C-alpha positions as CSV (number, residue, x, y, z in Angstrom):
1,M,-0.6,-0.3,0.0
2,N,0.9,3.4,-0.7
3,I,0.5,6.3,1.6
4,K,0.7,9.6,0.2
5,I,3.3,12.3,1.8
6,F,1.7,15.5,2.8
7,S,4.1,17.0,5.1
8,D,7.3,15.9,7.4
9,V,10.0,17.9,9.6
10,Y,12.5,19.1,6.6
11,N,9.0,20.7,4.6
12,I,10.3,17.9,1.3
13,S,6.9,17.3,0.4
14,N,6.6,20.2,-0.6
15,R,10.1,21.6,-1.0
16,I,10.1,18.9,-4.4
17,K,7.6,20.7,-6.1
18,S,10.0,23.7,-6.1
19,I,12.2,20.8,-8.9
20,D,8.7,19.7,-10.3
21,K,5.4,21.5,-9.3
22,N,3.9,17.3,-10.0
23,Y,6.3,15.6,-8.2
24,Y,4.9,14.0,-5.0
25,I,6.6,11.5,-2.6
26,M,4.8,8.8,-1.1
27,F,5.5,5.6,1.0
28,N,5.4,1.9,-0.1
29,T,4.2,0.4,3.4
30,S,5.2,-2.9,1.4
31,K,8.5,-2.0,0.7
32,N,9.1,0.5,3.8
33,K,10.7,2.3,0.9
34,F,9.9,6.6,0.3
35,E,9.2,6.9,-3.8
36,V,8.7,10.4,-5.7
37,H,5.8,10.4,-8.0
38,N,4.8,13.3,-10.9
39,S,1.6,13.0,-11.3
40,N,2.0,14.1,-15.0
41,Q,3.7,11.1,-16.1
42,L,2.6,9.1,-19.0
43,G,2.3,5.4,-18.1
44,G,1.9,6.1,-14.4
45,S,2.5,8.2,-12.0
46,Y,6.2,6.2,-10.5
47,C,9.6,8.1,-11.1
48,L,12.0,6.4,-8.7
49,T,12.7,4.6,-5.3
50,L,14.9,7.1,-2.8
51,P,17.6,5.3,-1.3
52,Y,17.0,6.9,2.5
53,N,15.6,5.7,5.5
54,F,14.1,9.8,5.9
55,L,13.1,12.7,4.1
56,D,15.6,15.3,4.5
57,E,18.1,17.5,2.2
58,R,19.8,14.4,0.3
59,T,16.2,14.1,-1.5
60,L,16.1,16.5,-2.9
61,N,19.5,16.9,-4.1
62,F,18.9,13.1,-5.6
63,V,15.6,13.4,-7.1
64,N,17.5,17.1,-8.6
65,N,20.2,14.6,-10.4
66,T,18.4,12.2,-11.6
67,K,16.3,14.0,-14.0
68,S,15.3,12.9,-17.3
69,E,17.1,16.9,-18.2
70,N,20.8,14.9,-16.5
71,I,20.5,11.8,-19.3
72,N,23.6,12.2,-20.9
73,R,25.0,13.1,-17.7
74,I,24.6,10.5,-15.7
75,L,24.9,8.5,-18.9
76,N,28.2,9.2,-19.3
77,K,29.0,9.2,-15.6
78,I,28.2,5.3,-16.1
79,E,29.9,5.0,-19.1
80,N,33.3,6.6,-17.1
81,E,32.6,4.3,-14.3
82,N,32.0,1.0,-16.1
83,K,35.8,1.5,-17.8
84,M,37.1,2.4,-14.7
85,I,36.0,-1.0,-13.1
86,E,36.5,-2.6,-16.4
87,S,40.3,-1.8,-16.4
88,A,41.4,-2.9,-12.5
89,A,39.7,-5.5,-13.8
90,K,41.8,-6.2,-16.6
91,S,44.9,-5.1,-14.4
92,S,43.5,-7.3,-11.3
93,T,43.7,-9.6,-14.0
94,L,47.1,-9.5,-15.7
95,N,48.3,-8.5,-12.5
96,L,47.3,-12.4,-11.4
97,F,49.4,-13.8,-14.9
98,E,52.2,-11.8,-13.9
99,E,52.9,-13.3,-10.7
100,E,51.8,-16.9,-11.5
101,L,54.3,-16.8,-14.1
102,E,57.4,-15.4,-11.9
103,R,56.9,-17.9,-9.7
104,N,56.5,-21.0,-12.5
105,M,60.1,-19.1,-13.7
106,N,61.5,-19.1,-10.4
107,K,60.4,-23.1,-10.1
108,E,62.6,-24.3,-12.7
């Protein structure tokens, strides 16, 4: 069940409207998570689940950073992080190979 949040300690439920006037916050009782919804969104109102247990300034920052207008920046960040992970994995594999090669050469 979802419960619409009309007020909260830091007034996040109203302040979020400065990002998009159609945003509102729901609490999903089955997941025990806060969700952001948009009343003007086609195909359903759900936008995202917040990774925080409380509504605070992080909520506004998170929602602002995940807006669709930021899609290119978000995709570039993901791509760069994936490249770094891939590079680290290759480097680790190469280091393991070199260590194994050195152990085998020392045996001879």
